[in-house]
C-alpha positions in Angstrom: -9.6 10.2 -1.0 -11.0 12.7 -3.5 -9.9 13.0 -7.0 -7.9 16.2 -7.2 -9.6 19.3 -8.5 -8.8 19.4 -12.2 -7.4 22.9 -12.0 -6.6 25.5 -9.4 -9.6 27.6 -8.6 -7.4 30.7 -8.6 -6.0 30.0 -12.0 -8.4 28.2 -14.3 -6.7 26.2 -17.0 -8.6 23.8 -19.2 -5.4 22.2 -20.5 -4.4 21.3 -16.9 -7.9 20.1 -16.3 -7.8 17.7 -19.3 -4.3 16.5 -18.3 -5.3 15.6 -14.8 -8.6 13.9 -15.9 -6.8 11.8 -18.5 -3.8 11.1 -16.3 -6.1 9.9 -13.5 -7.9 7.6 -15.8 -4.6 6.1 -17.1 -3.0 5.8 -13.7 -6.0 4.0 -12.3 -6.2 1.7 -15.3 -2.5 0.9 -15.7 -0.7 1.9 -12.5 2.1 4.4 -12.0 4.7 2.4 -13.9 2.3 1.4 -16.7 1.8 5.0 -17.8 4.2 7.2 -19.8 4.1 10.9 -20.4 3.7 10.2 -24.1 0.5 8.3 -23.4 -0.8 11.1 -21.3 0.0 13.6 -24.0 -1.7 11.5 -26.6 -4.8 11.0 -24.4 -5.1 14.8 -23.8 -4.3 15.7 -27.4 -1.3 17.8 -26.7 2.4 17.5 -27.6 4.9 16.1 -25.1 6.6 19.6 -24.9 3.2 21.1 -24.1 2.7 18.5 -21.4 6.1 19.2 -19.9 5.3 22.9 -19.9 2.7 22.1 -17.2 4.5 19.3 -15.4 8.2 18.7 -15.2 7.9 14.9 -15.2 5.5 12.0 -14.4 6.2 12.2 -10.7 5.3 15.9 -10.6 2.1 15.2 -12.5 1.2 12.3 -10.2 1.9 14.3 -7.1 -0.1 17.3 -8.4 -3.1 15.0 -8.6 -2.5 13.6 -5.1 -2.1 17.1 -3.7 -5.4 17.9 -5.2 -6.9 15.1 -3.1 -6.0 17.2 -0.1 -8.0 20.1 -1.4 -11.0 17.8 -1.7 -10.6 16.4 1.8 -10.2 19.9 3.1 -13.5 20.9 1.5 -15.2 18.0 3.3 -13.8 19.2 6.7 -14.8 22.7 5.9 -18.4 21.6 5.1 -18.6 19.8 8.4 -17.2 22.8 10.3 -19.9 25.0 8.8 -22.4 23.1 10.9 -23.2 23.3 14.6 -22.8 20.3 16.9 -21.0 17.0 16.3 -24.0 15.1 15.1 -24.8 17.6 12.3 -21.1 17.9 11.5 -20.6 14.2 11.1 -23.9 13.9 9.2 -22.7 16.5 6.8 -19.3 14.9 6.4 -20.8 11.5 5.7 -23.3 12.9 3.2 -20.5 14.7 1.3 -18.3 11.6 1.5 -21.0 9.5 -0.1 -21.9 12.2 -2.7 -18.3 12.2 -3.8 -17.8 8.4 -3.5 -16.8 7.8 -7.2 -14.1 10.4 -6.9 -13.1 9.1 -3.5 -12.6 5.6 -5.0 -10.4 6.9 -7.8 -8.4 8.9 -5.2 -7.8 5.8 -3.1 -6.6 4.0 -6.2 -4.2 6.8 -7.0 -2.9 6.9 -3.4 -2.2 3.2 -3.6 0.5 4.0 -6.2 2.2 6.6 -3.9 4.9 4.0 -3.0 6.4 4.6 -6.5 7.4 8.2 -6.0 10.6 9.3 -4.2 10.7 8.7 -0.5 11.1 12.4 0.3 8.1 13.5 -1.7 6.1 10.6 -0.4 6.9 11.5 3.2 5.9 15.1 2.6 2.6 14.2 1.1 1.8 11.7 3.9 2.6 14.3 6.5 0.3 16.8 4.8 -2.5 14.2 4.4 -2.3 13.5 8.2 -2.5 17.3 8.9 -5.4 18.0 6.6 -7.6 14.9 6.9 -6.7 13.1 10.1 -5.9 16.3 11.9 -9.1 18.0 10.6 -11.2 15.0 11.8 -9.4 14.9 15.1 -10.2 18.6 15.7 -13.9 18.0 15.1 -13.9 15.3 17.7 -11.7 17.3 20.1 -14.1 20.3 19.9 -17.2 18.0 20.2 -15.7 16.5 23.3 -14.9 19.9 24.8 -18.6 20.8 24.3 -19.6 17.7 26.2 -21.2 16.1 23.1 -19.0 12.9 23.2 -18.0 10.4 25.8 -15.3 11.6 28.1 -13.7 8.2 28.6 -12.5 7.8 25.0 -9.7 10.0 23.5 -10.9 12.2 20.6 -8.1 10.7 18.5 -9.4 7.2 19.1 -12.9 8.3 18.1 -11.6 9.9 14.9 -9.9 6.6 14.0 -13.0 4.6 14.7 -15.1 7.0 12.6 -12.6 6.5 9.7 -12.8 2.7 10.1 -16.6 2.6 10.1 -17.0 4.9 7.1 -14.3 3.4 5.0 -16.6 0.9 3.3 -18.6 3.9 2.0 -15.9 4.7 -0.5 -14.5 1.2 -1.2 -15.9 -1.7 -3.1 -19.1 -1.8 -5.0 -21.6 0.9 -4.0 -24.7 -0.2 -2.1 -28.2 0.1 -3.5 -28.9 2.9 -1.1 -25.6 4.6 -0.4 -27.0 7.5 1.7 -29.2 5.1 3.7 -26.2 2.9 4.4 -24.2 6.0 5.4 -26.9 7.1 7.9 -27.1 3.6 9.3 -23.3 3.4 9.9 -23.3 6.9 11.4 -26.1 5.8 13.8 -24.1 2.8 14.9 -21.1 5.0 15.4 -23.0 7.6 17.5 -25.6 5.5 19.3 -24.2 1.9 19.2 -25.6 -1.3 17.9 -27.5 -2.4 21.0 -31.0 -1.3 21.8 -31.3 1.7 24.1 -32.6 1.0 27.5 -36.0 2.5 28.3 
């Protein structure tokens, strides 16, 4: 997942930008329960009342950051959709995924703390995540299959899940010495297989 945009593009707000940057750093370092709104306010250099002016409570702040991850994931899907053909779409998607890997790693760490928010809000976020990211990927594969660019014996949803599985290492763990080279190799395995092509 991508680190949320630090502020809404429609309403630029440098205070909200600093709040989300510092809160992300603190949540990643100490976990959801290890961070207080007082600590966030001190890290940003604002008063607690000023912080509460932007976010009603810690859960609202945390969810705002996670909701921002969806905007980042949506941008990845949009970048892929701007290309023609499944190969170029997936190549673009993987390139952008690797280019944003540091933010993706932070986003995944934040998402791992989602269990600490209320069940209702957690369910709403997870549903939106599935719609934006998993649904967006599935549509790419469905459209590629409809154009005859993918195997017809495998459901597009299965292909989307396999793509997620093979690209997951790109945004977890220590980065490789050649991240984009690794990404291209993984994508080649996904699209063309690991066995030699018959002559």
